N, C-alpha and C positions, 0 to 999 in steps of 0.2 A: 443186933447181935455183936458182941465184942469178941475179938480173936482170943481164943484160948489155945493152949498147946494141943495139937491134934492127938486124939486117942482113937485108934481103930476100934477098940473095945467099946468106947462110948458111942461111936458112930454106928456100930452094929446094934447096940442097945437101942439107939434112936430109931433104927429101921424096924427092929422088933416091936417097939412101942407103936410105930406108925401102922404096922400090920394089925394092931388091935383096935384102932379107932373105928368108930361108926362112920361109914361113908354116906354122903348125901345121895339120895335117890331123887332124880328130877331136880327142877329148880335151876336158878342161875348159878354161874360161877362167881365165887366171892373171895376176894383177897383180904387178908387180915394183916394188920400192922400193930406194932408196939404202940400203946396209947401215949407214951411219952415222947418217943423219937419218930414215930410214923414209919419206922423201918419195917419192911416186909417180913412177916413171920410164917405165913402159910397161905395156900390157896386151896379151896374146896370147891368141887363141882360135881356134876352128875356121875357118881361112881368112882371118884378119885380124890386124892389129897396129895398136895405137893408141899414139901417143907424143907427149908434150908437146915442142914445139920452141922455145917461148919463154915466159918468165914475167916479169911485171912485179914491182916491189917489192910487198910486202904493203901493203894499204890501211888498216891499223890506224890509227885516228884521222884518217882522210881523209874529209871530208864535203863536201857542197855542190858548188860549182863545181870544186874540186880533184878530187873523185871523178869528176865528169862528164868532166873533162879526161882523166883516166886511162883511163876507158872509151872515150872517143873516140880516144885515141892507140892503144889496143889494137886497136880496130876498123879504124883506118887501117893499122896494121901488117899485119893480115890482108889488107886490100884490096890492099896493095902486092904481097904474095905471089900473091894471086888474079890480079892483072893479069899478072904474069910467067908464071904457069902457063897463063893464057888465051892468051898470046902463043905458047906452045909447043904447047898441046893444043886450043885453041879455047875457045869459051864453056863455062862451067860450068852445071850445073843446081843449083837450090836444093832441098835436102831438109829439110823441117821436122822439128824434134824435138818438136813439140807432142804428137803421138800417143804417142811413146815416154814422154814426161814423164807423161802421164795414165795410161798403162799401168803405169809404175813406181809411181806413187802408189797405184794400185788393186791392186798386186801381181799384175797379169795377165802372162801369158807374152808373150814377144817374141823375135825372132831374137837370137842371142848377141851380135852386134856392137852392136845397139842396147841390149841389157841392159848390156854392158860400158861403153858411153858413159854411160849413166845411173848406173851404179855409181861412175864416176869424176866424177860431177857435171858432165858435159859435155853441157849441154842447148842449146848454141848451134846454130842452124840450120847445116846443112852445105853447103859449096860442093863439088860433086862433079863429077869428070871420069871418063870411062871408056867403054870400056876404053882404057887407055894402055899403053905399053911393049910390048916384044916378047911378054911372057907374059900380055898382056891383063888387067892388073890395074886395079882401080878405086882412085881416090884421092879423099879428102875432107879438108876442113879446116874448123875452126870456132874461134871465140873464146869463152871461157867464164870463169865465176867461180862458185865454189861457195857463197860467202857474202859479205856486205858488206865484211869485213875482209881476205878472201883476195886473193891476187894474181890478176890477169887472166892467162889462159894461152891460147896458141894450140896446138891439137893437130892432128896429121896422122894420117890413117888410110889404110892400104892394105888392100885386100881382093881375094881371088881370085873374088869373087862380086859381082854388081851391087849397088850401094848405091842403093836406091829408097825412096821415101816409103811408110811403112806406112799401110794403109787405116784409116779410122776404125772 
């Protein structure tokens, strides 16, 4: 995915399109990549799909205030989408990724959706709505970065099951 100027309207459209996809029932979690670059494009698993909907430029060689500015811009991009989705669906709930992060580091089991988020280095706390849409799906979004040089990414999640905080 190459950086394009951020468009909240396009991001919301991507979320709406994700709500319409058929979700896998049962079976393994599968990550998909671009055939030419190998870059991650989506992950599907039992009752969910995760997809990056925006990516910044890589932050290779970006430090200090420029890095902070890039992080703030990505966070603001997410906030713009969250505000629009709140206008449509009401307030979101925050779901922390703290417990999944610690479980991933310890090699402990967790629900497939949270395992898939961790496997994709998506440790940003989730803004969650649900159920939404006629088929009562749950939607979540977060902003993430897998390491200091990697781009910031915004991911959208759709699930046919409630997305709730994992207990400690």
